C-alpha positions as CSV (number, residue, x, y, z in Angstrom):
1,M,-24.2,-20.8,-2.7
2,D,-24.4,-17.3,-1.2
3,M,-21.2,-15.6,-2.3
4,N,-21.9,-12.3,-0.5
5,Q,-20.1,-13.6,2.6
6,Y,-16.9,-13.7,0.6
7,L,-17.2,-10.2,-0.9
8,D,-14.9,-8.6,1.8
9,V,-12.2,-11.1,1.2
10,F,-12.6,-10.7,-2.6
11,V,-12.2,-6.9,-2.4
12,E,-9.2,-7.0,-0.1
13,E,-7.3,-9.6,-2.1
14,S,-8.2,-7.8,-5.4
15,K,-6.8,-4.5,-4.1
16,E,-3.5,-6.3,-3.2
17,H,-3.3,-8.0,-6.6
18,L,-4.2,-4.7,-8.5
19,Q,-1.4,-2.9,-6.6
20,S,1.0,-5.6,-7.5
21,L,-0.1,-5.4,-11.1
22,N,0.4,-1.6,-11.1
23,T,3.9,-2.0,-9.7
24,S,4.8,-4.8,-12.2
25,L,3.5,-2.8,-15.2
26,L,5.6,0.1,-14.3
27,E,8.7,-2.2,-14.1
28,L,7.7,-3.8,-17.5
29,E,7.6,-0.3,-19.1
30,K,11.2,0.3,-18.0
31,D,12.4,-3.2,-19.0
32,P,10.1,-4.8,-21.6
33,N,12.3,-8.0,-21.8
34,N,12.1,-8.8,-18.1
35,I,10.6,-12.3,-18.2
36,T,10.3,-12.4,-14.3
37,V,8.0,-9.3,-14.3
38,L,6.0,-10.8,-17.2
39,N,5.5,-14.0,-15.3
40,E,4.3,-12.0,-12.2
41,I,1.8,-10.0,-14.3
42,F,0.5,-13.2,-15.9
43,R,0.1,-14.8,-12.4
44,V,-1.8,-11.8,-11.0
45,A,-4.1,-11.7,-14.1
46,H,-4.7,-15.4,-13.8
47,T,-5.4,-15.2,-10.1
48,L,-7.9,-12.3,-10.6
49,K,-9.6,-14.3,-13.3
50,G,-10.0,-17.2,-11.0
51,M,-11.3,-15.0,-8.2
52,A,-13.8,-13.2,-10.4
53,G,-15.0,-16.5,-11.9
54,T,-15.6,-17.9,-8.5
55,M,-17.6,-14.9,-7.5
56,G,-19.6,-15.0,-10.7
57,F,-18.3,-11.7,-12.1
58,S,-18.4,-12.6,-15.8
59,H,-17.3,-9.3,-17.3
60,M,-14.2,-9.2,-15.1
61,T,-13.5,-12.8,-16.0
62,N,-13.7,-12.1,-19.7
63,L,-11.4,-9.0,-19.5
64,T,-8.7,-10.9,-17.5
65,H,-9.0,-13.9,-19.9
66,D,-8.2,-11.6,-22.9
67,M,-5.4,-10.1,-20.8
68,E,-4.0,-13.6,-20.3
69,N,-3.9,-14.2,-24.0
70,V,-1.8,-11.1,-24.7
71,L,0.5,-11.8,-21.7
72,D,1.0,-15.3,-22.9
73,A,2.0,-14.0,-26.3
74,L,4.4,-11.6,-24.5
75,R,6.0,-14.4,-22.5
76,S,6.5,-16.6,-25.5
77,K,8.0,-13.6,-27.4
78,R,5.3,-13.7,-30.1
79,I,4.8,-10.0,-29.6
80,K,6.9,-7.3,-28.0
81,A,6.0,-5.2,-24.9
82,D,6.1,-1.8,-26.7
83,M,4.6,1.4,-25.4
84,A,1.2,0.7,-27.1
85,V,0.9,-2.7,-25.5
86,V,1.8,-1.4,-22.0
87,D,-0.7,1.5,-22.4
88,I,-3.5,-1.0,-23.1
89,L,-2.5,-3.1,-20.1
90,F,-2.7,0.0,-18.0
91,K,-6.2,0.6,-19.3
92,C,-7.0,-3.0,-18.3
93,L,-5.7,-2.2,-14.8
94,D,-8.0,0.9,-14.7
95,A,-10.9,-1.2,-15.8
96,L,-10.3,-3.9,-13.2
97,E,-10.1,-1.1,-10.5
98,G,-13.4,0.1,-11.8
99,Y,-14.9,-3.3,-11.4
100,V,-13.6,-3.6,-7.8
101,N,-14.9,-0.1,-6.9
102,E,-18.3,-1.1,-8.3
103,V,-18.2,-4.2,-6.1
104,I,-17.4,-2.1,-3.1
105,S,-20.3,0.3,-3.8
106,T,-23.0,-2.1,-5.0
107,G,-21.9,-5.6,-4.3
108,G,-21.8,-6.4,-8.0
109,E,-19.5,-5.7,-11.0
110,G,-22.0,-3.6,-12.9
111,E,-22.9,-3.7,-16.6
112,Q,-19.8,-2.0,-18.0
113,E,-18.0,-4.5,-20.3
114,Y,-15.1,-2.3,-21.6
115,K,-15.6,-3.7,-25.1
116,E,-13.1,-1.2,-26.6
117,I,-10.3,-2.5,-24.3
118,I,-11.1,-6.1,-25.1
119,K,-11.1,-5.2,-28.8
120,S,-7.7,-3.6,-28.4
121,L,-6.3,-6.7,-26.7
122,T,-7.7,-8.9,-29.6
123,D,-6.2,-6.5,-32.2
124,I,-2.8,-6.8,-30.6
125,L,-2.9,-10.6,-31.2
126,D,-4.5,-10.3,-34.7
127,K,-2.1,-7.7,-36.0
128,S,1.0,-9.5,-34.8
129,P,2.6,-11.0,-38.0
130,N,4.3,-13.9,-36.2
131,T,1.5,-15.0,-33.9
132,K,-0.5,-17.2,-36.2
133,T,2.4,-18.6,-38.1
134,Q,4.3,-19.5,-34.9
135,I,1.2,-21.2,-33.5
136,K,0.9,-23.3,-36.7
137,K,4.6,-24.2,-36.5
138,K,4.3,-25.1,-32.8
139,K,1.2,-27.3,-33.6
140,A,3.1,-29.0,-36.5
141,K,6.1,-29.6,-34.3
142,K,4.0,-31.1,-31.5
143,K,2.3,-33.3,-34.0
144,T,5.7,-34.5,-35.3
145,E,6.9,-35.2,-31.7
146,D,3.7,-37.0,-30.9
147,N,4.0,-39.3,-33.9
148,S,7.7,-40.1,-33.3
149,I,7.1,-40.8,-29.6
150,A,4.0,-42.8,-30.4
151,Q,6.1,-45.2,-32.5
152,N,8.0,-46.0,-29.3
153,D,5.1,-46.2,-26.9
154,K,1.5,-45.5,-28.0
155,E,0.5,-44.8,-24.4
156,L,2.7,-41.8,-23.9
157,R,0.4,-38.7,-23.7
158,L,2.7,-35.9,-22.6
159,N,4.8,-33.8,-24.9
160,L,8.4,-33.8,-23.7
161,N,11.1,-31.2,-24.3
162,I,14.9,-31.1,-23.8
163,Y,14.5,-30.0,-20.2
164,D,12.2,-32.9,-19.4
165,K,14.7,-35.2,-21.1
166,N,17.6,-34.1,-18.8
167,V,15.4,-34.5,-15.7
168,I,14.2,-38.0,-16.7
169,L,17.7,-39.2,-17.4
170,K,19.1,-37.8,-14.2
171,A,16.2,-39.4,-12.2
172,I,16.8,-42.8,-13.8
173,E,20.5,-42.4,-13.1
174,E,19.6,-41.9,-9.4
175,S,17.6,-45.1,-9.5
176,M,14.2,-43.3,-9.2
177,N,11.0,-44.0,-11.1
178,V,9.4,-41.6,-13.6
179,F,5.7,-42.3,-14.2
180,Q,3.1,-40.8,-16.5
181,I,-0.2,-41.0,-14.7
182,H,-3.4,-40.6,-16.6
183,V,-6.5,-40.1,-14.5
184,E,-10.1,-40.3,-15.8
185,L,-13.0,-39.0,-13.7
186,D,-16.6,-40.1,-13.8
187,K,-18.6,-38.2,-16.4
188,K,-21.2,-37.3,-13.7
189,C,-18.5,-35.8,-11.4
190,L,-19.8,-32.4,-10.2
191,L,-16.8,-31.0,-8.5
192,K,-13.9,-31.9,-10.8
193,A,-11.5,-29.4,-9.4
194,A,-12.1,-30.7,-5.9
195,R,-11.4,-34.3,-7.0
196,A,-8.3,-33.1,-8.9
197,F,-7.1,-31.4,-5.7
198,L,-7.4,-34.7,-3.7
199,I,-5.5,-36.5,-6.4
200,F,-2.7,-33.9,-6.5
201,Q,-2.6,-34.0,-2.7
202,T,-2.0,-37.8,-2.9
203,L,0.6,-37.3,-5.6
204,D,2.5,-34.7,-3.5
205,K,2.6,-37.1,-0.6
206,Y,4.4,-39.8,-2.5
207,S,6.2,-38.0,-5.4
208,E,7.4,-34.8,-7.0
209,I,5.1,-33.6,-9.7
210,M,7.1,-32.6,-12.8
211,K,4.5,-31.5,-15.3
212,S,0.9,-31.9,-16.1
213,M,-1.5,-31.7,-19.1
214,P,-3.5,-29.5,-19.0
215,S,-1.6,-27.1,-16.7
216,V,-2.2,-27.0,-13.0
217,E,-3.9,-23.6,-13.3
218,D,-6.4,-24.9,-15.8
219,I,-7.1,-28.0,-13.7
220,E,-7.7,-25.7,-10.6
221,D,-10.1,-23.6,-12.7
222,E,-11.9,-26.8,-14.0
223,R,-10.8,-26.0,-17.6
224,F,-10.5,-29.7,-18.6
225,D,-12.8,-32.4,-19.7
226,N,-12.9,-35.5,-17.5
227,S,-9.3,-36.5,-17.6
228,F,-5.8,-35.2,-17.1
229,T,-2.2,-36.5,-17.2
230,V,0.8,-35.8,-14.9
231,M,4.4,-36.8,-14.9
232,V,6.0,-37.6,-11.5
233,I,9.3,-38.6,-10.1
234,T,9.2,-41.0,-7.1
235,K,10.9,-43.8,-5.2
236,H,7.7,-45.8,-5.0
237,D,6.2,-48.4,-7.3
238,A,3.4,-48.0,-9.8
239,S,1.1,-50.2,-7.8
240,L,1.1,-47.7,-4.9
241,F,-0.3,-45.0,-7.2
242,E,-2.9,-47.2,-8.8
243,K,-4.1,-48.3,-5.3
244,E,-4.1,-44.8,-3.8
245,L,-5.7,-42.9,-6.7
246,N,-8.4,-45.5,-7.4
247,S,-9.5,-45.1,-3.7
248,V,-10.5,-41.5,-4.5
249,A,-14.2,-41.2,-5.1
250,E,-15.5,-40.6,-8.6
251,V,-12.2,-41.7,-10.2
252,R,-13.2,-43.9,-13.2
253,N,-9.7,-45.1,-14.3
254,V,-6.0,-44.7,-13.5
255,E,-3.2,-45.5,-16.0
256,V,0.4,-45.6,-14.8
257,V,3.0,-45.8,-17.5
258,S,6.7,-46.0,-16.6
259,I,8.8,-43.5,-18.7
260,T,12.1,-45.0,-19.7
261,E,15.2,-43.8,-21.7
262,K,13.6,-44.9,-25.0
263,H,10.9,-42.2,-24.6
264,T,13.7,-39.5,-24.7
265,E,15.5,-40.8,-27.8
266,N,13.5,-38.8,-30.2
267,I,13.5,-35.5,-28.2
268,I,15.7,-33.0,-30.0
269,Q,16.6,-29.4,-28.9
270,D,14.9,-26.7,-31.0
271,E,15.4,-23.0,-31.2
272,D,13.0,-22.3,-28.3
273,D,14.5,-24.7,-25.8
274,E,17.6,-22.7,-25.1
275,E,15.6,-19.6,-24.3
276,Y,13.2,-21.8,-22.3
277,L,16.0,-23.2,-20.2
278,K,17.4,-19.7,-19.5
279,E,14.0,-18.4,-18.4
280,E,13.2,-21.4,-16.2
281,K,16.6,-22.1,-14.7
282,P,19.5,-19.7,-14.3
283,D,22.1,-22.5,-14.2
284,T,22.7,-25.5,-16.5
285,A,19.9,-27.9,-17.0
286,A,21.9,-30.9,-15.8
287,S,22.9,-29.3,-12.4
288,D,19.3,-28.1,-11.9
289,S,17.9,-31.5,-12.7
290,T,20.2,-33.0,-10.0
291,A,18.9,-30.4,-7.5
292,Q,15.3,-31.1,-8.4
293,V,15.8,-34.9,-8.0
294,Q,17.6,-34.5,-4.7
295,R,14.8,-32.4,-3.3
296,T,12.2,-35.0,-4.1
297,G,10.1,-35.9,-1.1
298,T,11.8,-33.3,1.1
299,T,10.5,-30.1,-0.2
300,K,8.2,-28.1,2.2
301,R,6.0,-25.2,1.2
302,L,6.7,-22.1,3.3
303,T,3.7,-19.9,4.2
304,N,3.5,-16.5,5.8
305,K,2.1,-16.7,9.3
306,T,-0.4,-13.9,8.8
307,V,-4.1,-13.4,9.3
308,R,-6.5,-10.8,8.0
309,V,-8.2,-8.8,10.8
310,D,-11.1,-6.3,10.2
311,I,-10.1,-2.8,11.3
312,D,-13.3,-2.6,13.4
313,R,-12.1,-5.4,15.6
314,L,-8.8,-3.7,16.1
315,D,-10.7,-0.5,17.1
316,V,-12.6,-2.6,19.7
317,L,-9.3,-4.0,21.0
318,M,-7.8,-0.5,21.2
319,N,-10.9,0.8,23.1
320,L,-10.5,-2.0,25.7
321,V,-6.9,-1.2,26.1
322,S,-7.8,2.5,26.5
323,E,-10.3,1.6,29.2
324,L,-7.7,-0.5,31.0
325,I,-5.3,2.5,31.0
326,I,-8.0,4.7,32.5
327,I,-8.7,2.2,35.3
328,K,-5.0,1.9,35.9
329,T,-4.8,5.7,36.3
330,R,-7.8,5.7,38.6
331,L,-6.2,3.0,40.8
332,D,-3.2,5.2,41.1
333,D,-5.3,8.0,42.5
334,V,-7.4,5.7,44.8
335,G,-6.8,5.9,48.5
336,T,-5.8,8.8,50.6
337,G,-4.0,6.8,53.3
338,E,-0.5,5.3,53.2
339,K,-0.1,2.8,50.4
340,T,1.5,-0.5,51.3
341,N,4.5,-1.9,49.4
342,D,2.4,-4.7,48.0
343,Y,-0.1,-2.2,46.6
344,I,2.7,-0.2,45.0
345,T,4.3,-3.3,43.5
346,A,1.1,-4.6,42.1
347,L,0.3,-1.2,40.6
348,E,3.7,-1.0,39.0
349,N,3.3,-4.4,37.5
350,L,-0.2,-3.4,36.2
351,E,1.3,-0.3,34.6
352,R,4.1,-2.4,33.0
353,I,1.6,-4.9,31.6
354,T,-0.8,-2.2,30.3
355,T,2.0,-0.3,28.6
356,S,3.3,-3.5,26.9
357,L,-0.3,-4.4,25.9
358,H,-0.8,-0.9,24.5
359,D,2.5,-1.1,22.5
360,A,1.5,-4.5,21.1
361,V,-1.9,-3.3,20.0
362,M,-0.4,-0.2,18.4
363,K,2.1,-2.4,16.5
364,V,-0.8,-4.4,15.1
365,R,-2.5,-1.2,13.9
366,M,0.7,0.1,12.3
367,V,0.9,0.0,8.5
368,P,3.8,0.9,6.2
369,V,3.3,4.1,4.2
370,E,4.3,2.0,1.2
371,N,0.6,1.1,1.0
372,V,0.0,4.8,0.1
373,F,3.2,5.5,-1.8
374,N,2.7,2.7,-4.3
375,R,-0.1,4.5,-6.1
376,F,2.0,7.5,-7.0
377,P,4.4,6.1,-9.6
378,R,1.5,5.3,-11.9
379,M,-0.1,8.7,-11.2
380,V,3.2,10.6,-12.0
381,R,3.6,8.5,-15.2
382,D,0.1,9.6,-16.4
383,I,0.6,13.2,-15.4
384,S,3.9,13.4,-17.2
385,K,2.2,12.2,-20.4
386,E,-0.7,14.6,-20.0
387,L,1.5,17.6,-19.4
388,E,4.2,16.5,-21.9
389,K,6.9,16.8,-19.2
390,D,9.6,14.3,-18.4
391,I,9.1,13.5,-14.7
392,V,10.9,11.0,-12.5
393,L,9.5,10.1,-9.0
394,Y,12.0,9.0,-6.3
395,M,10.6,7.4,-3.2
396,S,12.4,6.5,0.1
397,G,11.3,5.4,3.6
398,E,8.4,3.3,2.3
399,E,8.9,1.0,5.3
400,T,8.0,3.9,7.8
401,E,4.9,2.9,9.7
402,L,1.8,4.9,10.6
403,D,-1.4,4.1,12.4
404,R,-4.0,2.6,10.1
405,T,-6.5,5.5,10.7
406,V,-3.8,8.0,9.5
407,I,-2.8,5.9,6.5
408,D,-6.4,5.8,5.3
409,E,-6.6,9.6,5.3
410,I,-3.2,10.7,4.1
411,G,-3.5,9.6,0.5
412,E,-5.7,12.4,-0.8
413,P,-3.5,15.3,0.6
414,L,-0.4,13.7,-1.0
415,I,-2.2,13.5,-4.3
416,H,-2.9,17.2,-4.3
417,I,0.7,18.0,-3.3
418,I,2.3,15.8,-5.9
419,R,0.0,17.2,-8.6
420,N,0.9,20.7,-7.6
421,S,4.6,19.8,-7.9
422,A,4.1,18.3,-11.4
423,D,1.8,21.0,-12.7
424,H,2.9,24.3,-11.1
425,G,6.4,23.3,-9.9
426,L,8.2,21.5,-12.8
427,E,8.8,23.3,-16.0
428,K,8.5,22.0,-19.6
429,P,11.6,20.2,-20.9
430,E,12.6,23.1,-23.2
431,E,12.2,25.7,-20.3
432,R,14.4,23.5,-18.0
433,A,17.1,23.2,-20.8
434,A,17.1,27.0,-21.3
435,K,17.8,27.4,-17.5
436,G,20.6,25.0,-17.6
437,K,18.7,22.3,-15.8
438,S,18.2,18.6,-16.8
439,K,15.2,18.2,-19.2
440,T,13.9,15.6,-16.8
441,G,12.2,17.0,-13.7
442,S,12.4,15.2,-10.4
443,I,10.0,14.8,-7.5
444,W,11.2,13.2,-4.2
445,L,8.7,11.6,-1.9
446,R,10.3,10.7,1.5
447,A,9.0,9.4,4.8
448,Y,10.9,9.0,8.1
449,Q,10.2,8.9,11.8
450,D,11.1,11.9,14.0
451,G,10.4,11.2,17.7
452,N,6.7,10.6,18.1
453,N,6.0,12.0,14.7
454,V,6.3,10.7,11.1
455,V,7.5,13.3,8.6
456,I,6.5,13.0,4.9
457,E,8.3,15.3,2.5
458,V,7.4,16.1,-1.1
459,E,10.2,18.0,-2.9
460,D,10.7,19.1,-6.5
461,D,13.5,20.8,-8.5
462,G,11.1,23.0,-10.4
463,M,10.7,26.8,-10.6
464,G,9.7,27.3,-6.9
465,I,7.2,29.9,-5.7
466,D,7.5,33.5,-6.7
467,V,6.8,35.2,-3.3
468,E,6.3,38.6,-4.9
469,K,3.6,37.2,-7.3
470,V,1.8,35.7,-4.3
471,R,2.1,39.0,-2.4
472,K,0.4,40.8,-5.3
473,K,-2.4,38.2,-5.4
474,I,-2.9,38.7,-1.7
475,I,-3.5,42.5,-2.3
476,E,-5.6,41.8,-5.5
477,R,-7.9,39.4,-3.6
478,G,-8.3,41.8,-0.7
479,F,-6.8,39.5,1.9
480,E,-4.5,42.3,3.2
481,E,-3.9,46.0,2.6
482,E,-1.0,46.9,0.5
483,E,1.1,48.4,3.4
484,A,0.5,45.3,5.6
485,A,1.3,42.9,2.7
486,A,4.5,44.8,2.0
487,N,5.7,44.2,5.6
488,M,4.9,40.5,5.6
489,T,7.8,38.0,5.7
490,A,8.2,35.4,2.9
491,N,6.9,32.6,5.2
492,E,3.8,34.7,6.0
493,V,3.2,35.3,2.3
494,I,3.5,31.6,1.5
495,G,1.1,30.8,4.3
496,Y,-1.7,32.4,2.2
497,L,-1.4,29.6,-0.3
498,F,-3.2,27.4,2.2
499,E,-6.2,29.8,2.3
500,P,-9.5,28.7,0.7
501,N,-10.1,29.8,-3.0
502,F,-6.5,31.2,-3.2
503,S,-4.7,30.3,-6.4
504,T,-1.8,31.9,-8.3
505,A,-2.4,29.8,-11.4
506,D,-3.0,32.0,-14.5
507,T,-4.9,29.2,-16.3
508,V,-7.2,26.4,-15.0
509,T,-6.1,22.9,-16.0
510,D,-7.6,19.4,-15.4
511,L,-5.0,19.1,-12.6
512,S,-5.1,22.4,-10.7
513,G,-5.7,26.1,-10.8
514,R,-9.2,26.2,-9.4
515,G,-8.2,27.6,-6.0
516,V,-8.8,24.3,-4.2
517,G,-6.1,21.9,-3.1
518,L,-3.8,23.3,-0.5
519,D,-6.6,24.5,1.8
520,V,-8.1,21.0,1.6
521,V,-4.7,19.5,2.4
522,K,-4.1,21.8,5.4
523,T,-7.6,21.0,6.8
524,K,-7.1,17.3,6.4
525,I,-3.6,17.3,7.9
526,E,-4.6,19.3,10.9
527,A,-7.7,17.1,11.5
528,L,-5.2,14.3,11.9
529,G,-3.3,16.3,14.5
530,G,-0.5,17.1,12.1
531,T,1.1,20.2,10.7
532,I,2.2,21.2,7.2
533,E,4.9,23.6,6.1
534,L,6.1,24.9,2.7
535,E,9.7,25.8,1.9
536,T,10.6,27.3,-1.4
537,E,13.5,28.9,-3.3
538,F,12.4,30.7,-6.5
539,G,14.1,29.1,-9.5
540,K,15.3,26.0,-7.6
541,G,12.2,24.2,-6.3
542,S,9.9,23.7,-3.4
543,K,9.5,21.3,-0.4
544,T,6.3,20.5,1.4
545,I,6.8,19.0,4.9
546,I,4.0,17.1,6.7
547,R,4.3,16.1,10.3
548,L,1.9,13.5,11.6
549,P,1.5,11.8,15.0
550,L,2.3,8.1,15.1
551,T,-1.1,7.4,16.7
552,L,-4.4,9.1,17.3
553,A,-5.6,6.9,20.2
554,I,-3.3,7.1,23.2
555,I,-0.8,9.9,23.8
556,Q,1.5,11.4,26.5
557,A,0.1,14.8,27.7
558,L,0.8,17.5,30.1
559,L,-2.2,18.2,32.4
560,V,-2.6,21.9,33.3
561,M,-5.0,24.1,35.2
562,V,-6.7,27.0,33.5
563,G,-8.9,28.7,36.1
564,S,-10.7,25.9,37.9
565,E,-10.6,23.5,35.0
566,K,-8.1,20.8,33.9
567,Y,-6.9,20.7,30.3
568,A,-4.4,18.4,28.5
569,I,-1.7,19.6,26.1
570,P,-0.1,16.9,23.9
571,L,3.5,16.4,25.0
572,S,4.7,16.1,21.4
573,S,3.7,19.7,20.8
574,I,5.5,21.1,23.9
575,R,9.0,22.7,23.4
576,E,9.6,23.8,27.0
577,I,8.0,25.4,30.1
578,N,9.1,28.7,31.6
579,N,8.2,31.0,34.4
580,I,7.9,34.5,33.2
581,Y,7.0,37.9,34.8
582,P,4.1,40.1,33.6
583,D,6.7,42.9,32.9
584,D,8.4,40.5,30.4
585,I,5.4,40.7,28.1
586,K,5.4,43.4,25.4
587,N,2.9,44.5,22.8
588,V,3.9,44.3,19.1
589,R,1.2,45.2,16.5
590,N,-1.6,44.4,19.1
591,Q,-0.1,41.0,19.9
592,E,1.5,40.1,23.3
593,V,5.0,38.7,22.9
594,I,8.0,37.8,25.0
595,L,11.7,37.6,24.1
596,L,13.1,34.2,24.8
597,R,16.8,33.6,23.9
598,D,16.6,36.2,21.1
599,M,13.4,34.7,19.8
600,V,10.2,36.7,19.7
601,I,7.4,34.4,20.8
602,P,3.7,35.4,20.7
603,I,1.8,34.9,24.0
604,I,-1.7,33.3,24.1
605,R,-3.7,33.5,27.4
606,L,-5.7,30.2,27.4
607,H,-8.3,31.6,29.9
608,D,-9.2,34.3,27.3
609,I,-9.4,31.7,24.4
610,L,-11.3,29.2,26.4
611,G,-13.5,31.6,28.3
612,V,-12.4,30.5,31.7
613,P,-11.8,33.1,34.5
614,P,-8.2,33.0,35.8
615,E,-7.6,31.8,39.4
616,K,-6.0,35.1,40.4
617,A,-6.4,38.5,38.6
618,D,-2.9,39.7,39.4
619,Q,-0.1,37.1,39.5
620,K,3.4,38.0,40.3
621,Q,4.7,35.1,38.2
622,L,3.1,33.4,35.2
623,T,3.5,29.8,33.9
624,C,4.3,29.8,30.1
625,V,4.1,26.5,28.2
626,V,6.0,27.0,24.9
627,V,4.4,24.9,22.1
628,K,5.6,24.3,18.6
629,K,3.6,24.2,15.4
630,G,6.1,23.2,12.7
631,D,9.0,25.6,13.1
632,K,6.9,28.3,14.8
633,L,6.7,28.7,18.6
634,S,3.9,30.1,20.8
635,G,3.6,30.6,24.5
636,F,0.4,29.4,26.3
637,I,-0.2,31.1,29.7
638,V,-1.8,28.6,32.2
639,D,-2.5,29.0,35.9
640,S,-0.6,25.9,37.1
641,L,0.9,22.5,36.1
642,I,-0.5,19.1,37.3
643,G,2.0,16.8,35.6
644,Q,2.6,14.4,32.7
645,Q,0.1,11.6,32.2
646,E,-0.7,9.0,29.5
647,I,-4.2,9.8,28.3
648,V,-6.8,8.2,26.0
649,I,-8.2,10.5,23.3
650,K,-12.0,10.3,23.1
651,S,-14.1,11.9,20.3
652,L,-16.4,14.7,21.3
653,G,-19.2,13.3,19.1
654,K,-21.1,14.9,16.2
655,L,-22.8,17.5,18.3
656,L,-19.5,19.1,19.5
657,A,-17.5,18.4,16.3
658,G,-15.7,21.3,14.8
659,I,-15.0,23.2,18.0
660,R,-11.9,25.2,17.1
661,C,-9.8,25.1,20.3
662,V,-10.5,21.5,21.4
663,A,-9.1,18.3,19.7
664,G,-11.0,15.9,21.9
665,A,-11.4,14.8,25.5
666,T,-10.0,12.3,28.0
667,I,-11.2,10.6,31.1
668,L,-9.0,11.2,34.1
669,G,-8.3,8.9,37.0
670,D,-10.9,10.5,39.2
671,G,-13.6,10.0,36.6
672,N,-13.7,13.6,35.5
673,V,-13.4,14.7,31.9
674,A,-10.5,17.0,30.7
675,L,-10.6,18.6,27.3
676,I,-7.5,18.3,25.0
677,I,-6.1,21.5,23.7
678,D,-5.9,21.7,19.8
679,V,-2.4,23.3,19.5
680,N,-2.6,23.6,15.7
681,S,-5.8,25.8,15.7
682,I,-4.7,28.1,18.6
683,A,-0.9,28.5,18.0
């Protein structure tokens, strides 16, 4: 069978399971005795093993198998989840991520076997003093139970505990039957798991499955010979099961044994049963047994009504909606004569439908930022160990949604910012204590929606940025003359931290100090149509604020005339529009500015920037579009306004990529192309 067709599904599901494993391991580190988290980690490891085995990835299967052995020992309390064990489990997570990345790159798992990690897992079990002795005790106990039960009924194959006893007695009290069903498959059966699935499907139809030997997971993975045994609770007779199960192909023999009270007489509670009952059921065994019996035959499995969709298909759908909006705009402009009421009504209905369709498609493309945020707790944990700092990461607003294209690009910039906060921002524990701070440094990662933008903030309570030190570096590196640097405001000085190859670090570490990072962050954020700001207070901490558009596909824009050409300015960047007089414009340090409500706003004449001659050389009144970039304002001088319009952003293509003043293009209703002004690069 060609398994390549399932690679995409394997990769996507593996990523989800690895993220879940990462989260659960962090929780286990905080609470080593949390049995719920341990069960979740075991389930994920088991699922990954089954998936890897199905795809034929033997190295990945071997690693997860050894992980399972350690996790099983943790669940049964044979070993403790101390720091050393958790560290090795994190190494297993990294190794599994390595396998998945190799699958993405090459389609195969590669030759890396991670023998050191597997040896560490084996050593954990071998060095545990109680492991071997407890296994021997358990085997001896089971043998004793088997012998005592066999005296009552030689055909009983399942080992029963105190919990099973309570369930059986309650079922009998409710006049229900409890059967042990032993199924033997033909020795030549090729698809044992498939036959077992059909048998379990039949059992689910007529009964409630209570337990099986071997476990359901082992049966699903074909880890059994040619037979297995299950215990069921049912209202039906034994003859029904004999008839139904014997009708399944390749079933050699079916034994149905009725379990009665005599089988429970020799079951005694041991030291493990009390803990077992606590872990499995929060309430008393008797009341839970009642609940289980009452639900027999009525339990329905709930499933999420979701479907995986390739992002390329969503892009095609978005393009079609975009074309529909362009056609709708064109219809609005068609016809020079008087438009009838029917025409206007039909156009309004079309506009309503296209808007609803656009909103629906956008919601499909929206993804919670949680998908990005979830990788950072592990990263901060590793950084804190490497730097020998106590760091706590607080996250909020993970449910805030962004377009999938933005989500895919925002991870790398956030990694740089959080690393800077941990390395440059937060002090060592002894330094913090000397300053009267808590020894544990804090980093806050927040996300929230603000109008048509999503704001992501990274804040720390570290030392902040020494503005004067940065000012000296600006002069040393030759970015500004000493006199000019002395007159710069604090915000202007901090802005140089985003320049390429500019670093204030005295030493280069594995994390930072090479002069790359913030310039990459700024480039990436502005390429997404967003802005980045840095606020700091020396001695108290810093805050990085990123503003991103909700979508990169369809936006509201203001159409303007610059000379004889039409341009679009994103409405989300516009603060206000004013008419000003030429005499209002003053020159300050070779920069045209106007005074607007006690604010000094620099003026930018778009016809000079874009190289387009103005309509009139001398105008008595000028139209000024005030735009915002973060908390800074600029005034764009245009010749006239056309109006607000919903526009579709189209890429300029590879040949025109990188043009400084233009963010893209759009097709207008009349079929002409209008360029979209890149506010971030001009303002």
